[in-house]
C-alpha positions in Angstrom: 30.1 80.9 -65.8 32.5 81.6 -68.8 30.3 84.7 -69.7 30.4 85.9 -65.8 34.5 85.5 -65.6 34.6 87.4 -69.1 32.5 90.1 -67.8 34.7 90.4 -64.4 37.9 90.6 -66.8 36.3 93.3 -68.9 35.4 95.2 -66.0 38.6 95.0 -64.2 40.2 96.1 -67.3 37.9 98.9 -68.3 37.9 100.5 -64.6 41.2 99.2 -63.2 39.5 97.3 -60.2 42.7 96.0 -59.3 41.9 92.2 -59.6 44.8 89.9 -60.9 44.0 89.8 -64.6 46.3 86.9 -65.0 44.3 84.6 -62.8 41.0 85.6 -64.6 42.7 84.7 -67.8 43.6 81.5 -66.3 40.1 80.8 -65.2 38.6 81.6 -68.6 41.2 79.0 -70.0 40.3 76.4 -67.7 36.5 76.9 -68.2 37.1 76.2 -72.1 39.5 73.6 -72.2 40.8 71.8 -74.2 40.4 74.4 -77.1 41.7 77.2 -75.1 45.2 75.8 -74.3 46.9 77.7 -76.9 44.7 80.6 -76.9 45.9 81.7 -73.7 49.4 82.1 -74.8 48.4 84.0 -77.6 47.2 86.5 -75.3 50.2 86.5 -73.2 52.3 86.9 -76.5 50.2 89.9 -77.4 51.0 91.3 -74.1 47.3 92.1 -73.2 48.1 92.9 -69.9 50.1 96.1 -70.3 48.7 99.4 -70.1 47.8 101.0 -73.6 50.0 103.3 -75.4 49.2 106.7 -75.1 47.9 107.1 -78.8 46.0 103.6 -78.5 42.1 103.7 -78.3 41.1 102.4 -75.0 38.4 102.5 -72.2 40.4 102.7 -68.9 42.9 99.8 -69.5 40.7 97.6 -72.0 41.8 97.8 -75.5 40.2 96.7 -78.8 42.5 94.0 -79.1 41.9 92.8 -75.5 38.1 93.2 -75.8 38.3 90.8 -79.0 40.5 88.3 -76.9 38.1 88.3 -74.3 35.3 87.7 -76.3 36.9 84.9 -78.0 36.5 82.8 -74.9 32.7 83.1 -75.3 33.0 81.4 -78.8 35.5 78.8 -77.5 32.7 78.0 -74.7 30.3 77.7 -77.4 32.3 75.5 -79.2 33.1 73.4 -76.4 29.3 73.3 -75.6 28.3 72.3 -79.2 30.9 69.3 -79.1 29.5 68.1 -75.8 26.0 68.3 -77.1 27.0 66.3 -80.2 28.7 63.7 -78.2 25.7 63.3 -75.9 22.9 63.1 -78.5 25.0 60.7 -80.4 25.5 58.5 -77.7 21.7 58.7 -77.0 20.7 58.0 -80.7 23.3 55.0 -80.9 21.7 53.2 -78.0 18.1 52.7 -78.9 19.7 51.6 -82.6 21.9 48.9 -81.0 19.1 47.7 -78.8 16.6 47.6 -81.9 19.5 45.6 -84.1 20.1 43.1 -81.1 16.6 42.5 -80.7 16.0 41.8 -84.3 18.9 39.8 -84.8 18.6 37.6 -81.8 17.4 34.1 -82.3 14.6 32.5 -80.6 16.4 31.4 -77.4 15.2 30.8 -73.8 15.0 33.8 -71.6 18.0 34.9 -70.1 18.3 34.9 -66.2 18.8 38.5 -64.5 22.6 37.8 -64.2 22.8 37.2 -67.8 20.8 40.3 -68.7 23.0 42.6 -66.7 26.4 41.3 -67.7 28.4 43.6 -69.8 31.1 42.8 -72.2 34.5 42.6 -70.9 38.0 42.9 -72.5 39.1 44.4 -75.9 36.4 44.9 -78.6 36.1 46.0 -82.2 36.3 49.4 -81.1 39.9 49.5 -80.8 40.1 50.4 -84.6 38.9 53.7 -83.6 42.1 54.3 -81.8 44.2 54.6 -84.9 42.3 57.9 -85.7 41.7 59.2 -82.1 45.1 58.9 -80.7 46.5 60.7 -83.9 43.9 63.4 -83.7 45.0 64.0 -79.9 48.6 64.2 -80.9 47.7 66.6 -83.7 45.7 68.8 -81.1 48.9 69.0 -78.9 51.2 70.0 -81.7 50.4 73.9 -81.2 50.8 73.6 -77.4 54.4 71.9 -77.9 55.4 74.7 -79.9 54.6 77.3 -77.6 55.9 75.2 -74.5 59.2 74.9 -76.6 59.9 78.8 -76.1 58.1 79.0 -72.9 60.7 76.7 -71.0 63.9 79.2 -71.4 63.1 81.4 -74.2 63.7 81.6 -77.8 67.2 80.6 -77.4 66.5 77.6 -75.7 67.9 76.1 -72.2 71.6 75.8 -73.6 72.1 79.8 -73.0 73.2 80.7 -76.5 71.9 83.3 -78.5 69.8 85.7 -76.4 70.3 83.8 -73.5 68.0 81.8 -71.2 64.7 83.5 -70.2 62.8 82.4 -67.2 59.7 83.5 -65.6 57.2 81.5 -68.2 58.2 78.0 -67.0 54.4 77.6 -65.7 53.1 77.9 -69.0 55.1 75.2 -70.5 54.2 72.9 -67.5 50.4 73.7 -67.8 50.3 72.9 -71.5 52.2 69.7 -71.2 49.5 69.0 -68.5 46.7 69.8 -71.0 48.3 67.6 -73.7 48.2 64.8 -71.4 44.7 65.4 -70.5 43.9 65.6 -74.2 45.4 62.2 -75.0 43.9 60.6 -71.9 40.3 61.8 -73.0 40.9 60.4 -76.4 41.8 56.9 -75.1 39.1 56.9 -72.5 36.3 58.1 -75.0 36.8 55.1 -77.6 34.9 52.3 -75.7 37.6 49.7 -77.0 38.2 48.0 -73.5 35.8 46.8 -70.6 35.3 47.5 -67.8 35.3 51.0 -67.9 37.5 51.6 -64.7 40.5 49.7 -66.5 40.2 51.9 -69.6 40.3 54.8 -67.3 43.2 53.7 -65.7 45.1 53.0 -69.1 44.1 56.6 -70.2 45.6 58.2 -67.1 48.5 56.2 -67.5 49.0 57.1 -71.3 48.0 60.8 -70.7 50.8 61.2 -67.9 53.3 59.5 -69.9 52.5 61.7 -73.0 52.6 64.7 -70.9 55.9 63.8 -69.7 57.2 63.0 -73.0 56.1 66.3 -74.3 57.6 68.3 -71.5 60.9 66.3 -72.0 60.7 66.8 -75.7 60.1 70.8 -75.5 62.6 71.3 -72.8 65.4 70.0 -75.0 
């Protein structure tokens, strides 16, 4: 899917098909979240949507810089796919190992009932300590988006109007990055299996991500 959208974006720039290039960039960003959150803003800051200068080598409206930028999304998709594959394979490997360890360590006891066998752990468990690195990691991944959002709300001079004055029109970038930051933290809180049942952990993750996104928006809008 990412390769298909990237190909459409390249053809649109090269042959000037008239498609909305900004929406194509947004589609590429959504397909390669979360690593593409700040990458989209790089393209906006480089002004890749403008026509090439007369002395700049280009094929239609496609410059070499824009070509490398679009191809970068394929690299981001490969990174996401590799991380997802690693997570899935790690989960599959841990499950049989835990099962074998439980069988080896279990004392000779009478067979459990069917209800006992399907029972799942409830409440907070020892995985809580993993939040000590997962949450700071999520916050660290959010810092680049915070920096870009700081300039996207009102421009380089801030919302006070001093200096170069208030610049509007890019507020959607700050809002989008705040949502992305909330999503990153929510994933970190939910991915660590520190609380069962999972639906309770999911609700806490959504609440934490929402608060984090709002906090980031409030801080960067100052």
